[in-house]
C-alpha positions as CSV (number, residue, x, y, z in Angstrom):
1,X,5.6,-5.2,-2.0
2,X,7.8,-1.9,-2.1
3,X,11.1,-1.6,-4.4
4,X,13.7,0.9,-4.0
5,X,13.6,4.3,-5.6
6,X,14.9,8.1,-5.5
7,X,14.2,10.9,-7.6
8,X,15.9,12.2,-10.6
9,X,17.7,8.9,-11.2
10,X,16.5,6.1,-13.7
11,X,16.6,2.3,-13.7
12,X,19.0,0.2,-11.9
13,X,21.2,3.6,-11.0
14,X,18.1,4.6,-8.9
15,X,18.0,1.8,-7.0
16,X,22.0,1.8,-6.1
17,X,22.0,5.0,-5.6
18,X,19.3,4.9,-2.6
19,X,21.3,2.3,-0.9
20,X,24.4,4.8,-1.0
21,X,22.3,8.0,1.0
22,X,24.4,9.6,3.7
23,X,21.8,10.1,6.4
24,X,22.2,12.3,9.5
25,X,22.8,10.5,12.3
26,X,20.5,10.0,14.8
27,X,16.9,10.5,14.2
28,X,15.6,12.7,16.3
29,X,11.7,13.8,15.3
30,X,10.4,15.3,18.7
31,X,6.7,15.6,17.0
32,X,5.0,13.0,14.5
33,X,5.6,14.3,11.3
34,X,3.5,15.2,8.4
35,X,3.3,13.3,5.4
36,X,2.6,15.0,2.0
37,X,1.7,12.3,-0.6
38,X,1.3,12.4,-4.3
39,X,-2.3,10.7,-4.7
40,X,-2.6,12.1,-8.6
41,X,0.4,12.8,-10.5
42,X,0.1,14.8,-14.2
43,X,-3.0,14.1,-14.8
44,X,-5.7,16.3,-16.8
45,X,-8.2,16.6,-14.2
46,X,-9.9,14.7,-10.9
47,X,-13.3,15.4,-8.9
48,X,-13.2,16.2,-5.3
49,X,-16.4,15.3,-3.0
50,X,-17.6,14.9,0.2
51,X,-20.9,14.1,2.0
52,X,-20.0,17.5,4.0
53,X,-19.2,20.7,2.8
54,X,-15.8,21.6,2.4
55,X,-13.7,24.9,1.6
56,X,-11.5,25.7,-1.4
57,X,-9.8,28.9,-0.8
58,X,-12.9,30.5,1.1
59,X,-15.6,28.7,-1.2
60,X,-17.8,26.5,0.8
61,X,-18.8,23.5,-1.8
62,X,-19.7,19.5,-1.5
63,X,-18.1,18.9,-4.9
64,X,-15.8,20.5,-7.1
65,X,-13.9,19.5,-10.5
66,X,-10.5,20.4,-11.3
67,X,-9.5,20.8,-15.1
68,X,-6.8,22.2,-17.5
69,X,-7.9,25.4,-18.9
70,X,-6.4,27.5,-21.9
71,X,-7.1,30.7,-21.4
72,X,-6.8,33.8,-23.9
73,X,-5.7,37.1,-24.3
74,X,-8.7,39.6,-24.7
75,X,-9.9,40.1,-27.9
76,X,-11.1,38.2,-31.2
77,X,-7.7,37.5,-32.7
78,X,-5.6,36.4,-34.3
79,X,-3.6,35.0,-31.5
80,X,0.0,34.0,-31.5
81,X,0.7,31.0,-29.3
82,X,2.5,33.2,-26.7
83,X,-0.8,34.7,-26.2
84,X,-2.2,31.1,-24.9
85,X,-2.2,30.6,-21.3
86,X,-2.7,27.2,-19.5
87,X,-4.2,27.5,-16.1
88,X,-6.3,25.4,-13.3
89,X,-9.7,25.4,-13.8
90,X,-12.3,24.8,-10.7
91,X,-16.0,24.5,-10.9
92,X,-17.6,24.1,-7.5
93,X,-21.4,22.7,-7.2
94,X,-23.4,26.0,-7.7
95,X,-21.6,26.0,-11.1
96,X,-19.0,28.9,-10.0
97,X,-15.5,28.7,-11.8
98,X,-12.8,30.1,-10.6
99,X,-9.4,30.0,-12.4
100,X,-5.8,30.0,-10.7
101,X,-1.6,30.2,-12.9
102,X,-0.4,27.0,-13.9
103,X,2.3,27.5,-11.4
104,X,4.4,24.7,-9.2
105,X,5.2,27.0,-6.7
106,X,1.6,28.1,-5.9
107,X,-1.0,25.5,-4.3
108,X,-4.6,25.3,-4.1
109,X,-5.7,24.6,-0.5
110,X,-8.7,22.1,0.1
111,X,-9.8,21.9,3.5
112,X,-11.8,19.0,4.9
113,X,-15.2,19.6,6.5
114,X,-17.3,17.1,9.0
115,X,-16.5,14.3,6.5
116,X,-13.7,12.7,4.6
117,X,-12.5,14.3,1.3
118,X,-13.3,11.9,-1.8
119,X,-11.0,12.0,-4.9
120,X,-13.2,10.5,-7.8
121,X,-14.8,8.1,-5.4
122,X,-11.8,7.1,-3.1
123,X,-11.8,8.8,0.5
124,X,-8.9,10.2,2.4
125,X,-8.3,11.3,5.8
126,X,-6.5,15.1,6.0
127,X,-6.4,17.7,3.8
128,X,-5.7,18.3,0.2
129,X,-3.6,20.4,-2.1
130,X,-3.5,20.8,-5.9
131,X,-0.8,22.3,-7.7
132,X,-0.1,23.0,-11.4
133,X,2.9,21.4,-12.9
134,X,6.1,22.9,-15.8
135,X,4.5,20.2,-18.0
136,X,0.9,21.6,-17.9
137,X,-0.8,19.1,-15.7
138,X,-2.0,18.8,-12.4
139,X,-0.7,17.3,-8.8
140,X,-3.0,16.2,-5.9
141,X,-1.2,16.0,-2.7
142,X,-2.8,14.9,0.7
143,X,-1.5,15.9,3.3
144,X,-2.0,14.1,6.6
145,X,-0.1,12.8,10.1
146,X,2.2,9.9,9.5
147,X,0.5,7.1,11.8
148,X,-2.7,8.4,9.9
149,X,-0.6,7.8,6.5
150,X,0.1,4.6,7.7
151,X,-3.0,3.5,8.1
152,X,-3.7,3.2,4.6
153,X,-0.4,2.0,3.8
154,X,0.0,-1.3,6.1
155,X,-3.4,-3.1,4.7
156,X,-2.1,-2.4,1.4
157,X,1.2,-3.8,1.3
158,X,0.5,-6.9,3.5
159,X,-3.5,-8.1,3.4
160,X,-4.8,-8.4,6.8
161,X,-7.4,-10.7,5.3
162,X,-5.5,-12.7,3.9
163,X,-2.7,-12.9,6.4
164,X,-4.4,-12.2,9.4
165,X,-1.1,-12.2,12.1
166,X,-1.0,-9.2,14.5
167,X,2.5,-9.4,15.0
168,X,3.4,-9.6,11.3
169,X,1.4,-6.4,10.8
170,X,3.6,-4.8,13.6
171,X,6.5,-5.7,11.7
172,X,5.0,-4.7,8.5
173,X,3.8,-1.3,10.5
174,X,8.0,-0.7,11.6
175,X,9.2,-1.4,8.1
176,X,6.6,1.0,6.5
177,X,7.0,3.9,9.3
178,X,10.7,3.3,8.8
179,X,11.0,3.7,5.2
180,X,8.6,6.9,5.4
181,X,10.9,8.6,8.3
182,X,13.7,7.8,6.1
183,X,12.6,8.9,2.9
184,X,10.2,12.3,3.8
185,X,11.0,14.8,0.9
186,X,11.8,12.0,-1.9
187,X,10.1,14.1,-4.2
188,X,9.9,17.6,-2.9
189,X,11.2,19.0,-6.2
190,X,7.1,18.0,-7.2
191,X,5.7,19.1,-3.9
192,X,5.1,16.1,-1.9
193,X,7.1,13.7,0.0
194,X,6.2,10.3,-1.4
195,X,4.4,8.9,-3.9
196,X,1.4,6.2,-3.6
197,X,2.2,3.3,-6.0
198,X,4.6,0.2,-5.3
199,X,7.1,2.5,-6.7
200,X,7.5,3.9,-2.8
201,X,4.7,2.2,-0.9
202,X,0.9,1.8,-1.6
203,X,-1.4,4.1,-0.2
204,X,-5.1,3.2,-0.6
205,X,-6.7,6.2,1.9
206,X,-9.7,5.6,4.0
207,X,-11.4,3.4,2.3
208,X,-8.6,0.2,2.2
209,X,-7.6,0.4,6.4
210,X,-8.6,-2.3,8.4
211,X,-9.3,-3.1,12.1
212,X,-6.1,-5.3,12.6
213,X,-3.8,-3.5,10.5
214,X,-4.8,-0.1,12.8
215,X,-4.1,-2.1,15.8
216,X,-0.6,-3.1,14.5
217,X,0.1,0.4,13.7
218,X,-1.3,1.8,17.3
219,X,0.8,-0.9,19.2
220,X,3.9,0.0,17.6
221,X,3.4,4.0,17.5
222,X,6.8,6.0,16.7
223,X,8.7,2.8,16.0
224,X,11.3,2.6,13.5
225,X,14.1,0.1,12.5
226,X,17.8,1.7,13.2
227,X,21.5,0.6,12.1
228,X,23.9,2.4,14.4
229,X,21.1,5.0,15.3
230,X,19.9,5.7,11.8
231,X,17.0,4.6,10.0
232,X,17.7,2.0,7.9
233,X,16.8,1.1,4.3
234,X,14.1,-0.9,5.4
235,X,13.4,-2.8,2.2
236,X,10.6,-5.8,1.7
237,X,9.1,-8.0,-1.2
238,X,6.1,-10.6,-1.0
239,X,7.5,-13.9,-0.7
240,X,11.3,-14.4,-0.7
241,X,11.5,-18.4,-2.0
242,X,13.0,-19.6,1.7
243,X,16.0,-17.5,1.7
244,X,16.7,-13.8,1.3
245,X,19.3,-12.3,-0.8
246,X,22.2,-10.1,0.0
247,X,21.7,-6.4,-1.1
248,X,24.8,-6.2,-2.8
249,X,23.8,-9.1,-5.3
250,X,20.7,-7.6,-6.4
251,X,21.4,-3.7,-5.8
252,X,25.2,-3.2,-6.0
253,X,25.7,-2.2,-2.9
254,X,26.6,-4.0,0.3
255,X,24.3,-3.3,3.5
256,X,25.4,-4.8,6.6
257,X,21.9,-5.3,7.9
258,X,20.4,-6.6,4.1
259,X,22.3,-9.8,3.9
260,X,20.9,-13.6,3.4
261,X,19.1,-15.2,5.5
262,X,16.9,-18.2,5.6
263,X,13.2,-17.5,6.2
264,X,12.3,-19.4,9.2
265,X,11.4,-18.9,13.0
266,X,10.8,-22.7,13.9
267,X,11.4,-25.6,12.4
268,X,8.1,-27.5,12.3
269,X,7.9,-31.3,11.8
270,X,5.5,-32.8,9.1
271,X,2.8,-34.4,10.8
272,X,0.8,-37.6,9.5
273,X,-1.9,-37.8,8.2
274,X,-4.3,-41.2,7.2
275,X,-7.2,-42.5,6.0
276,X,-9.4,-46.1,6.1
277,X,-10.5,-45.2,2.4
278,X,-8.2,-44.9,-0.6
279,X,-9.9,-44.9,-4.4
280,X,-8.4,-46.4,-7.1
281,X,-8.5,-43.2,-9.2
282,X,-9.9,-39.7,-9.0
283,X,-13.5,-40.9,-11.0
284,X,-14.2,-43.5,-8.4
285,X,-13.3,-41.1,-5.9
286,X,-15.5,-38.3,-6.5
287,X,-18.8,-41.0,-6.8
288,X,-17.4,-42.5,-3.5
289,X,-17.6,-38.9,-1.9
290,X,-21.1,-38.8,-3.1
291,X,-22.2,-42.6,-2.4
292,X,-23.1,-42.8,-5.7
293,X,-23.0,-46.3,-7.2
294,X,-26.0,-46.0,-9.7
295,X,-28.7,-43.8,-11.2
296,X,-31.0,-44.4,-8.0
297,X,-28.5,-43.3,-5.4
298,X,-27.4,-40.4,-8.2
299,X,-31.1,-39.4,-8.1
300,X,-30.7,-39.4,-4.0
301,X,-27.6,-37.3,-4.1
302,X,-28.8,-34.7,-6.4
303,X,-32.5,-34.4,-4.5
304,X,-34.5,-36.3,-7.1
305,X,-36.7,-38.9,-5.7
306,X,-38.0,-42.3,-7.6
307,X,-35.1,-42.5,-9.8
308,X,-35.4,-46.1,-11.4
309,X,-33.0,-47.9,-13.8
310,X,-33.3,-47.5,-17.6
311,X,-35.2,-50.0,-19.6
312,X,-32.5,-50.7,-22.2
313,X,-28.9,-50.6,-23.1
314,X,-28.9,-48.5,-25.9
315,X,-27.6,-44.8,-26.4
316,X,-31.0,-43.6,-27.2
317,X,-32.9,-45.6,-24.5
318,X,-29.8,-44.5,-22.2
319,X,-30.4,-40.9,-23.4
320,X,-34.3,-40.9,-22.8
321,X,-34.0,-42.2,-19.3
322,X,-31.4,-39.7,-18.2
323,X,-33.4,-37.1,-20.0
324,X,-36.5,-37.6,-18.3
325,X,-35.3,-38.4,-15.1
326,X,-32.5,-35.7,-14.5
327,X,-33.1,-33.1,-17.4
328,X,-37.4,-33.1,-17.8
329,X,-38.3,-29.4,-18.1
330,X,-35.4,-28.8,-20.7
331,X,-36.7,-28.8,-24.6
332,X,-34.4,-31.1,-27.0
333,X,-35.4,-32.3,-30.3
334,X,-32.9,-35.0,-29.6
335,X,-32.1,-36.7,-26.3
336,X,-29.4,-38.3,-27.5
337,X,-27.7,-35.2,-29.3
338,X,-28.7,-33.1,-26.3
339,X,-26.7,-35.1,-23.6
340,X,-23.9,-35.4,-25.7
341,X,-23.9,-31.7,-26.5
342,X,-24.0,-31.2,-22.5
343,X,-20.7,-34.0,-22.1
344,X,-22.9,-36.5,-20.2
345,X,-23.0,-38.9,-22.9
346,X,-19.8,-39.4,-25.2
347,X,-20.1,-39.6,-28.8
348,X,-17.1,-41.6,-29.0
349,X,-16.5,-44.4,-26.2
350,X,-18.6,-46.7,-24.6
351,X,-20.7,-45.2,-22.1
352,X,-19.5,-46.9,-18.9
353,X,-21.9,-46.8,-16.1
354,X,-19.4,-45.3,-13.8
355,X,-18.5,-42.7,-16.2
356,X,-21.8,-41.4,-16.9
357,X,-22.5,-41.0,-13.5
358,X,-19.4,-38.9,-12.6
359,X,-20.1,-36.7,-15.7
360,X,-23.8,-36.2,-14.9
361,X,-22.7,-35.0,-11.6
362,X,-20.2,-32.8,-12.7
363,X,-22.9,-31.4,-14.9
364,X,-25.0,-30.7,-12.2
365,X,-22.2,-28.8,-10.7
366,X,-22.9,-30.8,-7.2
367,X,-19.3,-30.8,-5.8
368,X,-18.8,-27.9,-3.5
369,X,-15.2,-27.6,-3.2
370,X,-13.7,-24.6,-0.9
371,X,-10.3,-23.3,-1.8
372,X,-8.2,-23.4,1.4
373,X,-4.5,-23.2,2.7
374,X,-3.6,-25.1,5.5
375,X,-2.2,-23.3,8.8
376,X,-1.7,-25.9,11.0
377,X,-2.1,-29.8,11.2
378,X,-1.2,-31.5,14.8
379,X,-3.2,-34.9,13.9
380,X,-6.0,-33.9,15.4
381,X,-7.3,-29.8,14.7
382,X,-7.1,-29.1,11.3
383,X,-6.7,-25.2,11.1
384,X,-7.3,-23.7,7.9
385,X,-7.8,-20.6,5.8
386,X,-10.8,-20.0,3.6
387,X,-11.3,-16.7,2.2
388,X,-10.4,-14.2,4.9
389,X,-11.6,-17.1,7.5
390,X,-9.9,-18.9,9.9
391,X,-11.8,-22.3,10.7
392,X,-10.7,-25.2,13.0
393,X,-12.3,-28.4,11.5
394,X,-11.5,-32.0,11.9
395,X,-10.8,-34.5,9.4
396,X,-13.3,-37.7,8.9
397,X,-11.3,-40.8,9.4
398,X,-12.7,-42.5,6.2
399,X,-11.8,-39.1,4.6
400,X,-11.2,-39.1,0.5
401,X,-8.0,-37.7,0.2
402,X,-5.9,-36.8,-3.2
403,X,-2.7,-35.3,-3.5
404,X,-2.6,-33.1,-6.8
405,X,0.3,-33.3,-9.1
406,X,0.3,-31.2,-12.1
407,X,-3.3,-31.5,-13.3
408,X,-3.1,-35.5,-11.9
409,X,-4.9,-35.9,-8.6
410,X,-3.6,-39.1,-7.2
411,X,-5.8,-40.6,-4.4
412,X,-3.6,-41.5,-1.2
413,X,-4.4,-43.2,2.2
414,X,-1.7,-41.6,4.0
415,X,1.2,-38.9,4.3
416,X,2.6,-35.9,6.0
417,X,1.6,-32.2,6.1
418,X,3.6,-29.2,7.1
419,X,1.4,-26.3,6.6
420,X,1.2,-23.9,3.9
421,X,-0.3,-26.5,1.5
422,X,-3.2,-25.0,-0.7
423,X,-6.2,-27.0,-0.5
424,X,-9.8,-27.6,-1.9
425,X,-11.9,-28.7,0.8
426,X,-15.6,-30.5,0.7
427,X,-16.7,-29.6,4.5
428,X,-20.3,-31.0,6.1
429,X,-20.6,-29.6,9.7
430,X,-16.9,-28.8,9.8
431,X,-15.8,-32.1,9.2
432,X,-13.8,-32.6,5.9
433,X,-15.3,-35.6,4.0
434,X,-12.7,-34.9,1.0
435,X,-9.8,-32.8,0.2
436,X,-7.2,-32.3,-2.7
437,X,-4.1,-31.1,-1.9
438,X,-1.2,-29.7,-3.8
439,X,2.5,-29.2,-2.2
440,X,5.8,-28.3,-3.2
441,X,9.0,-29.9,-1.7
442,X,8.9,-30.3,2.4
443,X,10.4,-27.1,3.4
444,X,10.2,-25.5,6.6
445,X,10.5,-21.8,5.4
446,X,8.2,-19.3,7.0
447,X,6.8,-18.0,3.5
448,X,5.9,-21.7,2.6
449,X,2.1,-20.3,3.1
450,X,2.4,-17.8,-0.3
451,X,0.8,-19.2,-3.2
452,X,4.4,-17.7,-5.2
453,X,6.6,-19.9,-2.5
454,X,6.8,-22.8,-5.7
455,X,5.7,-21.3,-9.1
456,X,6.1,-22.3,-12.7
457,X,5.6,-20.5,-16.0
458,X,6.0,-21.5,-19.5
459,X,7.2,-19.3,-22.8
460,X,6.9,-20.5,-26.1
461,X,10.2,-20.3,-28.9
462,X,8.0,-16.9,-30.0
463,X,7.5,-15.4,-26.9
464,X,11.3,-16.2,-26.2
465,X,12.4,-14.2,-29.1
466,X,10.2,-11.4,-28.6
467,X,11.3,-11.4,-24.9
468,X,14.8,-11.0,-26.0
469,X,14.5,-8.5,-29.1
470,X,16.1,-5.8,-27.2
471,X,19.3,-7.4,-26.9
472,X,20.2,-7.4,-30.6
473,X,21.6,-11.2,-30.3
474,X,18.7,-12.1,-32.8
475,X,16.3,-15.4,-31.6
476,X,17.2,-17.1,-28.4
477,X,19.5,-20.2,-28.7
478,X,20.0,-20.8,-25.2
479,X,20.4,-19.3,-21.3
480,X,22.9,-20.4,-19.1
481,X,23.0,-19.3,-15.3
482,X,26.7,-18.2,-14.8
483,X,26.4,-17.5,-11.0
484,X,24.0,-17.5,-7.9
485,X,23.7,-15.9,-4.7
486,X,23.3,-17.9,-1.6
487,X,19.6,-17.6,-2.4
488,X,19.9,-19.0,-5.5
489,X,19.0,-16.3,-7.3
490,X,20.5,-15.8,-10.4
491,X,23.4,-13.1,-10.6
492,X,25.1,-13.0,-14.2
493,X,23.1,-14.3,-16.7
494,X,24.6,-15.4,-20.6
495,X,22.0,-15.4,-22.9
496,X,22.6,-17.3,-26.3
497,X,21.3,-16.0,-29.5
498,X,21.6,-16.8,-33.2
499,X,23.3,-13.6,-33.9
500,X,26.1,-13.4,-30.3
501,X,25.3,-13.5,-26.6
502,X,24.9,-11.1,-23.9
503,X,25.7,-11.5,-20.0
504,X,23.3,-9.9,-18.2
505,X,22.3,-9.3,-14.5
506,X,19.7,-12.0,-12.6
507,X,17.3,-9.0,-12.4
508,X,17.1,-8.0,-15.9
509,X,16.4,-12.2,-16.6
510,X,13.3,-11.4,-14.5
511,X,12.3,-8.7,-16.1
512,X,12.9,-9.9,-19.8
513,X,10.9,-12.7,-19.4
514,X,8.6,-11.1,-16.9
515,X,9.2,-13.8,-14.1
516,X,7.7,-13.4,-10.7
517,X,11.9,-13.8,-9.7
518,X,15.1,-13.9,-9.9
519,X,15.2,-17.5,-8.1
520,X,14.7,-19.5,-10.7
521,X,15.7,-22.7,-12.6
522,X,15.4,-23.4,-16.6
523,X,14.7,-26.5,-18.7
524,X,14.7,-26.0,-22.3
525,X,12.3,-27.9,-25.2
526,X,13.9,-28.9,-28.5
527,X,13.0,-31.2,-31.2
528,X,15.0,-33.6,-33.0
529,X,17.1,-31.2,-35.0
530,X,17.5,-29.5,-31.4
531,X,15.6,-26.6,-32.6
532,X,14.3,-24.6,-29.5
533,X,10.9,-25.2,-28.9
534,X,10.6,-23.4,-25.8
535,X,11.2,-23.1,-22.1
536,X,9.8,-23.8,-18.7
537,X,11.0,-21.7,-16.0
538,X,10.9,-23.1,-12.4
539,X,11.2,-20.8,-9.4
540,X,10.5,-19.5,-5.9
541,X,9.4,-16.1,-4.7
542,X,7.9,-12.8,-5.5
543,X,9.8,-9.6,-6.0
544,X,13.7,-8.5,-5.5
545,X,14.4,-11.0,-2.5
546,X,16.1,-8.3,-0.2
547,X,15.2,-7.5,3.4
548,X,11.4,-8.3,5.0
549,X,9.9,-11.1,3.3
550,X,6.3,-10.3,4.0
551,X,4.7,-13.7,3.8
552,X,7.8,-15.1,5.8
553,X,6.7,-12.6,8.6
554,X,3.0,-13.9,8.3
555,X,4.3,-17.6,8.5
556,X,6.9,-16.6,11.7
557,X,3.9,-15.2,13.3
558,X,1.9,-18.1,13.2
559,X,5.3,-20.0,14.7
560,X,5.2,-17.9,17.7
561,X,7.5,-15.0,16.3
562,X,7.1,-11.3,17.7
563,X,7.5,-8.3,15.7
564,X,10.9,-7.6,17.3
565,X,12.1,-11.1,16.3
566,X,10.5,-10.9,13.0
567,X,12.1,-7.6,12.1
568,X,15.9,-8.5,13.2
569,X,15.6,-11.8,11.6
570,X,15.3,-10.2,8.5
571,X,17.3,-7.1,9.1
572,X,20.3,-7.8,11.0
573,X,21.8,-6.4,13.7
574,X,19.1,-3.5,14.0
575,X,17.4,-2.1,17.1
576,X,13.9,-1.1,17.3
577,X,13.6,2.5,18.5
578,X,10.9,5.1,19.3
579,X,11.5,8.5,17.8
580,X,8.4,10.2,18.7
């Protein structure tokens, strides 16, 4: 997720000023630019290394340590403070040491050899440059061609392992390229163009590159998004919660191409599912999935043969039987106490057969559930992402299906899926035998594949009071949202305290209470005396919600959108131009 930024201005003023930048008309870049990235800023030292020799000011080495050195005037002293001089110290692998002035205008060049340079273990393409700062610290700059720079940006901004859609990654590549073309020289006063964090764009270097992202970058080489011939301010955030917001409502400046838009490409129809099997509850369902209804079948499920039935019905007799059959090698002074400690037998309730069998299987941890997210369901083929892998599965006609609501798992025999639901699957031979799914409102928004398309969080009264301390209005009494934007993000919010009230912007609400987004609704909890006990925040999205929705781009690509269609959905009235 990329945030707005511009050097020399703090806080929201920084965000607003960037929107008002005056750009050169008609960008003309006859050749691929070189980008200089500040990868270590204001640090006290670092280590460079490589598997092949590299050169520092004519000295060949495979390892070099950079550090800050306090140099003294000649003689034994006493010395004045003015006699102390801060310098850059460099120690090479043959234990040679040389010193250079701590002068921001003077750089120490590091030229790579036949292998990449590594900075404290992280590999980078291109060359490096070390500079001192006026604060007596070090800054390390990585210099390389723009397209090589993007190789270390795109997979960090939209992870190909999690969102493996080429057209979405191509859209991300154009947005990231547009951003750097527009912002070259942003940190010129510090000796580089751009930083490597989400304050600019996340840049992770060579080790973070990915083949699919590389393909996307190569297929869009030199392409940027323009509006009336100028590179746009290509803002993007992770998840927009179904609709993006006007830039004016978030950053205080209207931008014609950064206006609220619904996050969708197509409106897919929910597809029905059904099962011939439905259980009364989750516990019965687990036993049904395992095919367990007595200790003998539990033994077979666990791979234990010749399991009989207990000889008696007392707790002691039951414990002796279970211990001997299912935990024979575990030493225990008391079988009953051991099984109670393991949670197999209850210390308070009646040990019903079904409960004991279920607790036994859970204790043995034999249910193998795989976390997944549904990509597409057409009634026959179940396409899902499990980790980084996309799998085509079938749904057993008698599959055990549960819908998860909160902590409850409700058995169902029919329903509909849209795509984007998070699931836990039990898979045998590419067939789903059981699943638990969680879904929010049936929304066709393209960012429904994000786990943060819907979220909720809770804050206690103590946490709420701490959050508003900077407002100086006492303890929190209420929060009233005064106005919302077209995406339903909070724009103006009144925070009422025991000693007064303050009206703040929606973005401030988000930071005060550490919320994912300002697209939020609030439920308060009070006791009989109307004292505030806490608040639950229900919301959607992650980020500022302006411009490209990254997970929405992924969802649009799944629905068949091209990179250009994705970009023109989120950036209104733009053109895609090749500038080199």
